[in-house]
N, CA, C and O atoms as a GROMACS GRO file, in nm:
protein
  564
    1MET      N    1  -0.398  -2.925   0.476
    1MET     CA    2  -0.284  -2.894   0.559
    1MET      C    3  -0.329  -2.805   0.676
    1MET      O    4  -0.403  -2.709   0.657
    2THR      N    5  -0.283  -2.838   0.792
    2THR     CA    6  -0.312  -2.760   0.912
    2THR      C    7  -0.255  -2.618   0.897
    2THR      O    8  -0.153  -2.598   0.831
    3PHE      N    9  -0.322  -2.522   0.958
    3PHE     CA   10  -0.272  -2.384   0.960
    3PHE      C   11  -0.310  -2.318   1.092
    3PHE      O   12  -0.399  -2.365   1.162
    4VAL      N   13  -0.241  -2.209   1.124
    4VAL     CA   14  -0.272  -2.130   1.244
    4VAL      C   15  -0.372  -2.022   1.204
    4VAL      O   16  -0.354  -1.953   1.104
    5LEU      N   17  -0.477  -2.009   1.282
    5LEU     CA   18  -0.588  -1.918   1.254
    5LEU      C   19  -0.586  -1.800   1.351
    5LEU      O   20  -0.604  -1.818   1.471
    6ASP      N   21  -0.563  -1.682   1.299
    6ASP     CA   22  -0.566  -1.560   1.379
    6ASP      C   23  -0.712  -1.523   1.409
    6ASP      O   24  -0.801  -1.548   1.328
    7ALA      N   25  -0.735  -1.466   1.525
    7ALA     CA   26  -0.870  -1.426   1.564
    7ALA      C   27  -0.932  -1.329   1.464
    7ALA      O   28  -1.054  -1.331   1.444
    8SER      N   29  -0.852  -1.243   1.402
    8SER     CA   30  -0.906  -1.146   1.306
    8SER      C   31  -0.975  -1.216   1.189
    8SER      O   32  -1.074  -1.165   1.136
    9ILE      N   33  -0.923  -1.330   1.150
    9ILE     CA   34  -0.982  -1.405   1.039
    9ILE      C   35  -1.114  -1.468   1.084
    9ILE      O   36  -1.214  -1.457   1.014
   10ALA      N   37  -1.113  -1.532   1.199
   10ALA     CA   38  -1.235  -1.596   1.248
   10ALA      C   39  -1.345  -1.493   1.271
   10ALA      O   40  -1.461  -1.518   1.240
   11LEU      N   41  -1.310  -1.378   1.325
   11LEU     CA   42  -1.410  -1.276   1.352
   11LEU      C   43  -1.468  -1.216   1.225
   11LEU      O   44  -1.580  -1.166   1.226
   12ALA      N   45  -1.392  -1.219   1.117
   12ALA     CA   46  -1.445  -1.170   0.989
   12ALA      C   47  -1.564  -1.253   0.943
   12ALA      O   48  -1.648  -1.204   0.868
   13TRP      N   49  -1.572  -1.378   0.988
   13TRP     CA   50  -1.687  -1.463   0.952
   13TRP      C   51  -1.814  -1.418   1.023
   13TRP      O   52  -1.924  -1.453   0.981
   14CYS      N   53  -1.800  -1.341   1.128
   14CYS     CA   54  -1.914  -1.294   1.206
   14CYS      C   55  -1.966  -1.160   1.154
   14CYS      O   56  -2.085  -1.131   1.163
   15PHE      N   57  -1.878  -1.078   1.100
   15PHE     CA   58  -1.912  -0.943   1.059
   15PHE      C   59  -1.893  -0.928   0.908
   15PHE      O   60  -1.780  -0.930   0.859
   16ALA      N   61  -2.001  -0.914   0.836
   16ALA     CA   62  -1.995  -0.909   0.689
   16ALA      C   63  -1.904  -0.798   0.638
   16ALA      O   64  -1.839  -0.814   0.535
   17ASP      N   65  -1.898  -0.686   0.710
   17ASP     CA   66  -1.814  -0.576   0.664
   17ASP      C   67  -1.665  -0.600   0.686
   17ASP      O   68  -1.582  -0.519   0.645
   18GLN      N   69  -1.629  -0.711   0.750
   18GLN     CA   70  -1.488  -0.745   0.771
   18GLN      C   71  -1.442  -0.863   0.686
   18GLN      O   72  -1.326  -0.903   0.693
   19THR      N   73  -1.532  -0.919   0.607
   19THR     CA   74  -1.499  -1.034   0.525
   19THR      C   75  -1.397  -0.995   0.419
   19THR      O   76  -1.408  -0.891   0.355
   20THR      N   77  -1.297  -1.081   0.402
   20THR     CA   78  -1.193  -1.060   0.301
   20THR      C   79  -1.175  -1.190   0.222
   20THR      O   80  -1.229  -1.294   0.259
   21ALA      N   81  -1.099  -1.181   0.115
   21ALA     CA   82  -1.068  -1.302   0.038
   21ALA      C   83  -0.994  -1.403   0.125
   21ALA      O   84  -1.017  -1.524   0.114
   22ILE      N   85  -0.906  -1.354   0.212
   22ILE     CA   86  -0.830  -1.445   0.299
   22ILE      C   87  -0.924  -1.512   0.400
   22ILE      O   88  -0.912  -1.632   0.425
   23SER      N   89  -1.015  -1.435   0.459
   23SER     CA   90  -1.105  -1.496   0.559
   23SER      C   91  -1.196  -1.600   0.494
   23SER      O   92  -1.221  -1.705   0.553
   24GLU      N   93  -1.246  -1.572   0.374
   24GLU     CA   94  -1.331  -1.669   0.304
   24GLU      C   95  -1.251  -1.794   0.267
   24GLU      O   96  -1.300  -1.906   0.279
   25PHE      N   97  -1.128  -1.773   0.221
   25PHE     CA   98  -1.043  -1.886   0.183
   25PHE      C   99  -1.012  -1.973   0.305
   25PHE      O  100  -1.015  -2.096   0.297
   26ALA      N  101  -0.981  -1.910   0.418
   26ALA     CA  102  -0.951  -1.985   0.540
   26ALA      C  103  -1.073  -2.066   0.584
   26ALA      O  104  -1.059  -2.182   0.624
   27LEU      N  105  -1.191  -2.008   0.577
   27LEU     CA  106  -1.312  -2.081   0.614
   27LEU      C  107  -1.334  -2.200   0.521
   27LEU      O  108  -1.370  -2.308   0.565
   28ASP      N  109  -1.313  -2.178   0.392
   28ASP     CA  110  -1.325  -2.289   0.296
   28ASP      C  111  -1.226  -2.400   0.328
   28ASP      O  112  -1.260  -2.518   0.319
   29ARG      N  113  -1.104  -2.363   0.364
   29ARG     CA  114  -1.001  -2.463   0.396
   29ARG      C  115  -1.040  -2.550   0.514
   29ARG      O  116  -1.002  -2.666   0.522
   30LEU      N  117  -1.117  -2.493   0.605
   30LEU     CA  118  -1.158  -2.570   0.723
   30LEU      C  119  -1.256  -2.682   0.688
   30LEU      O  120  -1.293  -2.761   0.775
   31GLY      N  121  -1.298  -2.688   0.563
   31GLY     CA  122  -1.377  -2.802   0.519
   31GLY      C  123  -1.292  -2.927   0.506
   31GLY      O  124  -1.344  -3.038   0.514
   32ASN      N  125  -1.162  -2.909   0.485
   32ASN     CA  126  -1.070  -3.022   0.467
   32ASN      C  127  -0.952  -3.020   0.564
   32ASN      O  128  -0.893  -3.125   0.592
   33ASP      N  129  -0.918  -2.904   0.613
   33ASP     CA  130  -0.799  -2.887   0.696
   33ASP      C  131  -0.838  -2.853   0.839
   33ASP      O  132  -0.953  -2.822   0.868
   34ASP      N  133  -0.739  -2.860   0.927
   34ASP     CA  134  -0.757  -2.824   1.067
   34ASP      C  135  -0.685  -2.692   1.094
   34ASP      O  136  -0.591  -2.656   1.024
   35ALA      N  137  -0.731  -2.622   1.196
   35ALA     CA  138  -0.665  -2.499   1.238
   35ALA      C  139  -0.614  -2.515   1.381
   35ALA      O  140  -0.675  -2.583   1.464
   36LEU      N  141  -0.503  -2.450   1.407
   36LEU     CA  142  -0.447  -2.439   1.541
   36LEU      C  143  -0.462  -2.295   1.586
   36LEU      O  144  -0.449  -2.202   1.505
   37VAL      N  145  -0.488  -2.276   1.714
   37VAL     CA  146  -0.495  -2.141   1.770
   37VAL      C  147  -0.428  -2.143   1.907
   37VAL      O  148  -0.433  -2.243   1.978
   38PRO      N  149  -0.364  -2.031   1.945
   38PRO     CA  150  -0.310  -2.023   2.081
   38PRO      C  151  -0.424  -2.002   2.180
   38PRO      O  152  -0.534  -1.961   2.142
   39GLY      N  153  -0.398  -2.029   2.306
   39GLY     CA  154  -0.500  -2.020   2.410
   39GLY      C  155  -0.571  -1.886   2.417
   39GLY      O  156  -0.689  -1.880   2.452
   40LEU      N  157  -0.502  -1.779   2.387
   40LEU     CA  158  -0.564  -1.647   2.398
   40LEU      C  159  -0.667  -1.621   2.289
   40LEU      O  160  -0.743  -1.525   2.298
   41TRP      N  161  -0.671  -1.706   2.187
   41TRP     CA  162  -0.765  -1.689   2.075
   41TRP      C  163  -0.909  -1.679   2.125
   41TRP      O  164  -0.982  -1.588   2.085
   42ALA      N  165  -0.951  -1.770   2.210
   42ALA     CA  166  -1.089  -1.769   2.259
   42ALA      C  167  -1.120  -1.641   2.337
   42ALA      O  168  -1.230  -1.589   2.329
   43LEU      N  169  -1.022  -1.591   2.412
   43LEU     CA  170  -1.043  -1.466   2.486
   43LEU      C  171  -1.057  -1.348   2.390
   43LEU      O  172  -1.141  -1.261   2.410
   44GLU      N  173  -0.974  -1.347   2.286
   44GLU     CA  174  -0.984  -1.239   2.187
   44GLU      C  175  -1.120  -1.241   2.117
   44GLU      O  176  -1.184  -1.137   2.100
   45VAL      N  177  -1.164  -1.360   2.078
   45VAL     CA  178  -1.294  -1.373   2.013
   45VAL      C  179  -1.405  -1.329   2.109
   45VAL      O  180  -1.492  -1.250   2.070
   46ALA      N  181  -1.403  -1.377   2.231
   46ALA     CA  182  -1.506  -1.342   2.328
   46ALA      C  183  -1.509  -1.191   2.354
   46ALA      O  184  -1.616  -1.133   2.366
   47ASP      N  185  -1.392  -1.129   2.363
   47ASP     CA  186  -1.386  -0.986   2.388
   47ASP      C  187  -1.451  -0.907   2.276
   47ASP      O  188  -1.530  -0.816   2.301
   48VAL      N  189  -1.419  -0.941   2.152
   48VAL     CA  190  -1.479  -0.870   2.039
   48VAL      C  191  -1.630  -0.890   2.036
   48VAL      O  192  -1.705  -0.797   2.007
   49LEU      N  193  -1.675  -1.012   2.065
   49LEU     CA  194  -1.818  -1.039   2.062
   49LEU      C  195  -1.894  -0.962   2.171
   49LEU      O  196  -2.000  -0.907   2.144
   50VAL      N  197  -1.840  -0.958   2.291
   50VAL     CA  198  -1.909  -0.887   2.399
   50VAL      C  199  -1.911  -0.736   2.372
   50VAL      O  200  -2.010  -0.670   2.402
   51VAL      N  201  -1.803  -0.683   2.316
   51VAL     CA  202  -1.802  -0.540   2.281
   51VAL      C  203  -1.903  -0.513   2.170
   51VAL      O  204  -1.972  -0.412   2.172
   52ALA      N  205  -1.911  -0.603   2.072
   52ALA     CA  206  -2.008  -0.587   1.964
   52ALA      C  207  -2.152  -0.590   2.017
   52ALA      O  208  -2.237  -0.515   1.969
   53GLU      N  209  -2.177  -0.674   2.115
   53GLU     CA  210  -2.310  -0.676   2.177
   53GLU      C  211  -2.338  -0.544   2.249
   53GLU      O  212  -2.446  -0.487   2.235
   54ARG      N  213  -2.242  -0.496   2.324
   54ARG     CA  214  -2.260  -0.371   2.399
   54ARG      C  215  -2.286  -0.253   2.306
   54ARG      O  216  -2.359  -0.160   2.341
   55ARG      N  217  -2.225  -0.258   2.187
   55ARG     CA  218  -2.241  -0.149   2.091
   55ARG      C  219  -2.360  -0.169   1.998
   55ARG      O  220  -2.386  -0.086   1.912
   56GLY      N  221  -2.432  -0.277   2.016
   56GLY     CA  222  -2.550  -0.303   1.935
   56GLY      C  223  -2.523  -0.363   1.797
   56GLY      O  224  -2.614  -0.369   1.714
   57ARG      N  225  -2.401  -0.406   1.772
   57ARG     CA  226  -2.370  -0.470   1.642
   57ARG      C  227  -2.419  -0.613   1.637
   57ARG      O  228  -2.451  -0.664   1.530
   58LEU      N  229  -2.426  -0.677   1.752
   58LEU     CA  230  -2.474  -0.815   1.764
   58LEU      C  231  -2.572  -0.822   1.880
   58LEU      O  232  -2.566  -0.742   1.973
   59ASN      N  233  -2.661  -0.920   1.872
   59ASN     CA  234  -2.743  -0.951   1.988
   59ASN      C  235  -2.700  -1.089   2.038
   59ASN      O  236  -2.629  -1.160   1.967
   60PRO      N  237  -2.741  -1.128   2.158
   60PRO     CA  238  -2.696  -1.256   2.212
   60PRO      C  239  -2.728  -1.376   2.122
   60PRO      O  240  -2.650  -1.472   2.118
   61ALA      N  241  -2.839  -1.372   2.051
   61ALA     CA  242  -2.873  -1.484   1.961
   61ALA      C  243  -2.774  -1.493   1.845
   61ALA      O  244  -2.735  -1.603   1.805
   62GLN      N  245  -2.734  -1.378   1.791
   62GLN     CA  246  -2.636  -1.378   1.682
   62GLN      C  247  -2.501  -1.429   1.733
   62GLN      O  248  -2.432  -1.505   1.665
   63THR      N  249  -2.464  -1.386   1.852
   63THR     CA  250  -2.340  -1.434   1.912
   63THR      C  251  -2.345  -1.585   1.930
   63THR      O  252  -2.249  -1.655   1.899
   64ALA      N  253  -2.456  -1.634   1.980
   64ALA     CA  254  -2.470  -1.779   2.002
   64ALA      C  255  -2.457  -1.856   1.871
   64ALA      O  256  -2.394  -1.962   1.868
   65ARG      N  257  -2.518  -1.805   1.763
   65ARG     CA  258  -2.507  -1.873   1.632
   65ARG      C  259  -2.362  -1.876   1.584
   65ARG      O  260  -2.315  -1.977   1.532
   66PHE      N  261  -2.292  -1.764   1.602
   66PHE     CA  262  -2.152  -1.759   1.560
   66PHE      C  263  -2.067  -1.855   1.643
   66PHE      O  264  -1.982  -1.925   1.588
   67LEU      N  265  -2.090  -1.858   1.772
   67LEU     CA  266  -2.014  -1.950   1.858
   67LEU      C  267  -2.041  -2.095   1.820
   67LEU      O  268  -1.951  -2.179   1.829
   68GLU      N  269  -2.162  -2.125   1.780
   68GLU     CA  270  -2.194  -2.262   1.736
   68GLU      C  271  -2.116  -2.295   1.609
   68GLU      O  272  -2.067  -2.407   1.594
   69LEU      N  273  -2.105  -2.200   1.517
   69LEU     CA  274  -2.023  -2.221   1.397
   69LEU      C  275  -1.880  -2.254   1.438
   69LEU      O  276  -1.822  -2.349   1.387
   70LEU      N  277  -1.824  -2.174   1.528
   70LEU     CA  278  -1.685  -2.198   1.570
   70LEU      C  279  -1.669  -2.335   1.635
   70LEU      O  280  -1.569  -2.403   1.612
   71ARG      N  281  -1.767  -2.376   1.714
   71ARG     CA  282  -1.760  -2.508   1.780
   71ARG      C  283  -1.760  -2.622   1.680
   71ARG      O  284  -1.702  -2.728   1.706
   72GLN      N  285  -1.824  -2.602   1.567
   72GLN     CA  286  -1.834  -2.708   1.466
   72GLN      C  287  -1.710  -2.718   1.377
   72GLN      O  288  -1.692  -2.818   1.307
   73LEU      N  289  -1.626  -2.617   1.380
   73LEU     CA  290  -1.508  -2.616   1.294
   73LEU      C  291  -1.392  -2.691   1.360
   73LEU      O  292  -1.384  -2.696   1.483
   74PRO      N  293  -1.304  -2.750   1.280
   74PRO     CA  294  -1.190  -2.824   1.335
   74PRO      C  295  -1.078  -2.730   1.381
   74PRO      O  296  -0.974  -2.717   1.316
   75ILE      N  297  -1.102  -2.666   1.495
   75ILE     CA  298  -1.007  -2.570   1.552
   75ILE      C  299  -0.956  -2.628   1.684
   75ILE      O  300  -1.035  -2.659   1.773
   76THR      N  301  -0.825  -2.642   1.694
   76THR     CA  302  -0.762  -2.698   1.814
   76THR      C  303  -0.685  -2.590   1.887
   76THR      O  304  -0.602  -2.520   1.828
   77VAL      N  305  -0.712  -2.577   2.015
   77VAL     CA  306  -0.640  -2.481   2.099
   77VAL      C  307  -0.510  -2.545   2.146
   77VAL      O  308  -0.510  -2.652   2.206
   78GLU      N  309  -0.400  -2.477   2.118
   78GLU     CA  310  -0.267  -2.520   2.164
   78GLU      C  311  -0.222  -2.422   2.271
   78GLU      O  312  -0.189  -2.308   2.241
   79GLU      N  313  -0.221  -2.468   2.394
   79GLU     CA  314  -0.178  -2.380   2.503
   79GLU      C  315  -0.028  -2.355   2.494
   79GLU      O  316   0.050  -2.445   2.465
   80ILE      N  317   0.009  -2.233   2.519
   80ILE     CA  318   0.150  -2.194   2.523
   80ILE      C  319   0.182  -2.174   2.670
   80ILE      O  320   0.121  -2.090   2.737
   81GLY      N  321   0.275  -2.249   2.720
   81GLY     CA  322   0.307  -2.244   2.861
   81GLY      C  323   0.370  -2.114   2.906
   81GLY      O  324   0.416  -2.034   2.824
   82ARG      N  325   0.369  -2.094   3.035
   82ARG     CA  326   0.423  -1.971   3.095
   82ARG      C  327   0.566  -1.945   3.051
   82ARG      O  328   0.599  -1.832   3.014
   83ASP      N  329   0.651  -2.047   3.054
   83ASP     CA  330   0.791  -2.026   3.018
   83ASP      C  331   0.806  -1.986   2.873
   83ASP      O  332   0.889  -1.901   2.840
   84ALA      N  333   0.726  -2.045   2.785
   84ALA     CA  334   0.732  -2.008   2.643
   84ALA      C  335   0.686  -1.865   2.623
   84ALA      O  336   0.740  -1.792   2.540
   85ILE      N  337   0.584  -1.824   2.698
   85ILE     CA  338   0.536  -1.687   2.687
   85ILE      C  339   0.644  -1.590   2.734
   85ILE      O  340   0.668  -1.488   2.670
   86LEU      N  341   0.707  -1.623   2.844
   86LEU     CA  342   0.806  -1.532   2.902
   86LEU      C  343   0.939  -1.534   2.828
   86LEU      O  344   1.024  -1.449   2.853
   87THR      N  345   0.958  -1.627   2.738
   87THR     CA  346   1.083  -1.630   2.661
   87THR      C  347   1.053  -1.617   2.512
   87THR      O  348   1.073  -1.509   2.455
   88THR      N  349   1.007  -1.722   2.450
   88THR     CA  350   0.988  -1.724   2.305
   88THR      C  351   0.894  -1.615   2.256
   88THR      O  352   0.928  -1.540   2.165
   89VAL      N  353   0.777  -1.606   2.316
   89VAL     CA  354   0.678  -1.508   2.270
   89VAL      C  355   0.729  -1.366   2.294
   89VAL      O  356   0.714  -1.280   2.207
   90LEU      N  357   0.786  -1.342   2.409
   90LEU     CA  358   0.839  -1.209   2.439
   90LEU      C  359   0.951  -1.172   2.342
   90LEU      O  360   0.954  -1.061   2.290
   91ASP      N  361   1.043  -1.265   2.318
   91ASP     CA  362   1.152  -1.240   2.224
   91ASP      C  363   1.099  -1.212   2.083
   91ASP      O  364   1.146  -1.122   2.015
   92LEU      N  365   1.001  -1.291   2.042
   92LEU     CA  366   0.944  -1.274   1.908
   92LEU      C  367   0.870  -1.140   1.898
   92LEU      O  368   0.877  -1.073   1.795
   93ALA      N  369   0.799  -1.102   2.002
   93ALA     CA  370   0.730  -0.973   2.002
   93ALA      C  371   0.831  -0.859   1.989
   93ALA      O  372   0.809  -0.763   1.915
   94ARG      N  373   0.941  -0.870   2.060
   94ARG     CA  374   1.045  -0.767   2.053
   94ARG      C  375   1.107  -0.761   1.914
   94ARG      O  376   1.113  -0.655   1.852
   95SER      N  377   1.153  -0.876   1.867
   95SER     CA  378   1.229  -0.878   1.741
   95SER      C  379   1.142  -0.848   1.619
   95SER      O  380   1.191  -0.797   1.518
   96SER      N  381   1.015  -0.879   1.627
   96SER     CA  382   0.925  -0.858   1.513
   96SER      C  383   0.837  -0.734   1.528
   96SER      O  384   0.756  -0.703   1.441
   97GLU      N  385   0.853  -0.664   1.640
   97GLU     CA  386   0.773  -0.545   1.670
   97GLU      C  387   0.623  -0.577   1.667
   97GLU      O  388   0.542  -0.502   1.613
   98LEU      N  389   0.589  -0.691   1.728
   98LEU     CA  390   0.450  -0.733   1.741
   98LEU      C  391   0.403  -0.710   1.884
   98LEU      O  392   0.484  -0.691   1.975
   99THR      N  393   0.272  -0.710   1.903
   99THR     CA  394   0.220  -0.707   2.039
   99THR      C  395   0.237  -0.845   2.101
   99THR      O  396   0.256  -0.944   2.030
  100ALA      N  397   0.230  -0.851   2.232
  100ALA     CA  398   0.237  -0.980   2.300
  100ALA      C  399   0.111  -1.062   2.273
  100ALA      O  400   0.107  -1.181   2.303
  101TYR      N  401   0.008  -1.001   2.216
  101TYR     CA  402  -0.114  -1.072   2.178
  101TYR      C  403  -0.102  -1.133   2.038
  101TYR      O  404  -0.165  -1.235   2.009
  102ASP      N  405  -0.023  -1.072   1.951
  102ASP     CA  406  -0.005  -1.124   1.815
  102ASP      C  407   0.108  -1.225   1.806
  102ASP      O  408   0.101  -1.320   1.727
  103ALA      N  409   0.212  -1.207   1.886
  103ALA     CA  410   0.329  -1.294   1.878
  103ALA      C  411   0.297  -1.443   1.900
  103ALA      O  412   0.362  -1.526   1.837
  104PRO      N  413   0.202  -1.481   1.986
  104PRO     CA  414   0.174  -1.624   2.003
  104PRO      C  415   0.127  -1.693   1.874
  104PRO      O  416   0.155  -1.811   1.853
  105TYR      N  417   0.056  -1.621   1.789
  105TYR     CA  418   0.013  -1.680   1.662
  105TYR      C  419   0.135  -1.713   1.576
  105TYR      O  420   0.143  -1.821   1.516
  106LEU      N  421   0.229  -1.620   1.571
  106LEU     CA  422   0.350  -1.642   1.493
  106LEU      C  423   0.435  -1.752   1.555
  106LEU      O  424   0.490  -1.836   1.484
  107ALA      N  425   0.448  -1.750   1.687
  107ALA     CA  426   0.526  -1.853   1.756
  107ALA      C  427   0.467  -1.992   1.731
  107ALA      O  428   0.542  -2.087   1.708
  108LEU      N  429   0.336  -2.004   1.735
  108LEU     CA  430   0.270  -2.132   1.712
  108LEU      C  431   0.290  -2.180   1.568
  108LEU      O  432   0.318  -2.297   1.546
  109ALA      N  433   0.276  -2.090   1.472
  109ALA     CA  434   0.297  -2.127   1.332
  109ALA      C  435   0.441  -2.171   1.308
  109ALA      O  436   0.466  -2.270   1.241
  110ALA      N  437   0.536  -2.096   1.364
  110ALA     CA  438   0.677  -2.129   1.346
  110ALA      C  439   0.710  -2.263   1.411
  110ALA      O  440   0.778  -2.346   1.350
  111ALA      N  441   0.664  -2.284   1.532
  111ALA     CA  442   0.694  -2.408   1.604
  111ALA      C  443   0.628  -2.529   1.540
  111ALA      O  444   0.682  -2.640   1.544
  112SER      N  445   0.511  -2.508   1.480
  112SER     CA  446   0.436  -2.619   1.420
  112SER      C  447   0.473  -2.642   1.274
  112SER      O  448   0.439  -2.746   1.217
  113GLY      N  449   0.543  -2.546   1.215
  113GLY     CA  450   0.581  -2.559   1.074
  113GLY      C  451   0.463  -2.552   0.979
  113GLY      O  452   0.462  -2.618   0.875
  114VAL      N  453   0.363  -2.471   1.015
  114VAL     CA  454   0.243  -2.459   0.933
  114VAL      C  455   0.221  -2.312   0.897
  114VAL      O  456   0.273  -2.223   0.965
  115PRO      N  457   0.144  -2.285   0.791
  115PRO     CA  458   0.118  -2.146   0.752
  115PRO      C  459   0.025  -2.076   0.850
  115PRO      O  460  -0.041  -2.138   0.933
  116LEU      N  461   0.022  -1.945   0.838
  116LEU     CA  462  -0.056  -1.858   0.925
  116LEU      C  463  -0.163  -1.786   0.843
  116LEU      O  464  -0.133  -1.730   0.738
  117ALA      N  465  -0.286  -1.788   0.891
  117ALA     CA  466  -0.395  -1.711   0.830
  117ALA      C  467  -0.421  -1.590   0.918
  117ALA      O  468  -0.467  -1.604   1.032
  118THR      N  469  -0.392  -1.472   0.867
  118THR     CA  470  -0.413  -1.350   0.944
  118THR      C  471  -0.451  -1.236   0.851
  118THR      O  472  -0.410  -1.231   0.735
  119GLY      N  473  -0.529  -1.144   0.905
  119GLY     CA  474  -0.563  -1.023   0.833
  119GLY      C  475  -0.481  -0.905   0.880
  119GLY      O  476  -0.498  -0.794   0.830
  120ASP      N  477  -0.393  -0.927   0.974
  120ASP     CA  478  -0.312  -0.822   1.034
  120ASP      C  479  -0.184  -0.800   0.953
  120ASP      O  480  -0.104  -0.892   0.937
  121ALA      N  481  -0.166  -0.678   0.902
  121ALA     CA  482  -0.052  -0.649   0.815
  121ALA      C  483   0.082  -0.668   0.887
  121ALA      O  484   0.175  -0.723   0.829
  122ALA      N  485   0.092  -0.622   1.011
  122ALA     CA  486   0.217  -0.636   1.086
  122ALA      C  487   0.250  -0.782   1.110
  122ALA      O  488   0.366  -0.823   1.102
  123LEU      N  489   0.150  -0.861   1.140
  123LEU     CA  490   0.171  -1.004   1.163
  123LEU      C  491   0.210  -1.074   1.034
  123LEU      O  492   0.294  -1.165   1.036
  124ARG      N  493   0.152  -1.034   0.922
  124ARG     CA  494   0.192  -1.092   0.792
  124ARG      C  495   0.338  -1.061   0.763
  124ARG      O  496   0.414  -1.149   0.722
  125ARG      N  497   0.377  -0.935   0.783
  125ARG     CA  498   0.518  -0.897   0.758
  125ARG      C  499   0.612  -0.975   0.847
  125ARG      O  500   0.715  -1.024   0.801
  126ALA      N  501   0.578  -0.987   0.974
  126ALA     CA  502   0.664  -1.060   1.068
  126ALA      C  503   0.674  -1.207   1.030
  126ALA      O  504   0.782  -1.266   1.040
  127ALA      N  505   0.564  -1.266   0.986
  127ALA     CA  506   0.565  -1.407   0.945
  127ALA      C  507   0.661  -1.427   0.829
  127ALA      O  508   0.743  -1.518   0.830
  128LEU      N  509   0.650  -1.343   0.730
  128LEU     CA  510   0.738  -1.356   0.614
  128LEU      C  511   0.884  -1.335   0.653
  128LEU      O  512   0.973  -1.401   0.598
  129ALA      N  513   0.908  -1.244   0.746
  129ALA     CA  514   1.046  -1.216   0.789
  129ALA      C  515   1.111  -1.334   0.859
  129ALA      O  516   1.233  -1.350   0.852
  130VAL      N  517   1.031  -1.418   0.925
  130VAL     CA  518   1.088  -1.534   0.995
  130VAL      C  519   1.065  -1.665   0.919
  130VAL      O  520   1.090  -1.773   0.972
  131GLY      N  521   1.017  -1.654   0.796
  131GLY     CA  522   1.003  -1.773   0.712
  131GLY      C  523   0.877  -1.854   0.732
  131GLY      O  524   0.873  -1.972   0.696
  132VAL      N  525   0.774  -1.794   0.790
  132VAL     CA  526   0.645  -1.863   0.807
  132VAL      C  527   0.558  -1.829   0.686
  132VAL      O  528   0.539  -1.711   0.653
  133ASP      N  529   0.506  -1.930   0.620
  133ASP     CA  530   0.418  -1.910   0.505
  133ASP      C  531   0.284  -1.854   0.550
  133ASP      O  532   0.243  -1.871   0.665
  134LEU      N  533   0.217  -1.787   0.458
  134LEU     CA  534   0.086  -1.730   0.484
  134LEU      C  535  -0.021  -1.807   0.408
  134LEU      O  536   0.003  -1.856   0.298
  135VAL      N  537  -0.138  -1.816   0.467
  135VAL     CA  538  -0.254  -1.873   0.398
  135VAL      C  539  -0.306  -1.763   0.306
  135VAL      O  540  -0.347  -1.656   0.351
  136MET      N  541  -0.304  -1.792   0.178
  136MET     CA  542  -0.346  -1.695   0.077
  136MET      C  543  -0.435  -1.764  -0.026
  136MET      O  544  -0.411  -1.880  -0.058
  137PRO      N  545  -0.536  -1.695  -0.077
  137PRO     CA  546  -0.624  -1.755  -0.178
  137PRO      C  547  -0.550  -1.803  -0.302
  137PRO      O  548  -0.598  -1.893  -0.371
  138SER      N  549  -0.435  -1.747  -0.332
  138SER     CA  550  -0.360  -1.786  -0.452
  138SER      C  551  -0.294  -1.923  -0.439
  138SER      O  552  -0.229  -1.969  -0.533
  139GLU      N  553  -0.309  -1.989  -0.321
  139GLU     CA  554  -0.249  -2.121  -0.303
  139GLU      C  555  -0.310  -2.224  -0.398
  139GLU      O  556  -0.250  -2.328  -0.423
  140GLY      N  557  -0.429  -2.195  -0.450
  140GLY     CA  558  -0.491  -2.286  -0.544
  140GLY      C  559  -0.558  -2.406  -0.481
  140GLY      O  560  -0.582  -2.505  -0.551
  141ARG      N  561  -0.588  -2.402  -0.353
  141ARG     CA  562  -0.658  -2.512  -0.286
  141ARG      C  563  -0.806  -2.486  -0.286
  141ARG      O  564  -0.883  -2.567  -0.235
   0.00000   0.00000   0.00000
């Protein structure tokens, strides 16, 4: 089953100290399932990687290997148009007390009718509040 993949989950695959049961489960699911991400996902991933390089946590070769992993996974970018950002995403950010960077993940999951994989506690709470299922290891897949 398709699911929405938050950048925090994908980035956990790059940094061993950020790996969680949810991030491992989501990666395993990508062996059979597809993931959807909003357009800002790639920017969020790139930002964390470049900061990690600047701080000496990664070198360019490690970044390149991680990016190759991401390219091989069945991840589809779903662009959210300007009008949706200025209405749906903004409204969802307000009502769920999310950032404008987190709300697109929830908006995409809700609009697509698929679960959300996230390591962010506020985003998990907001998803449950609006009836979006979460990707959890207890799903038994």
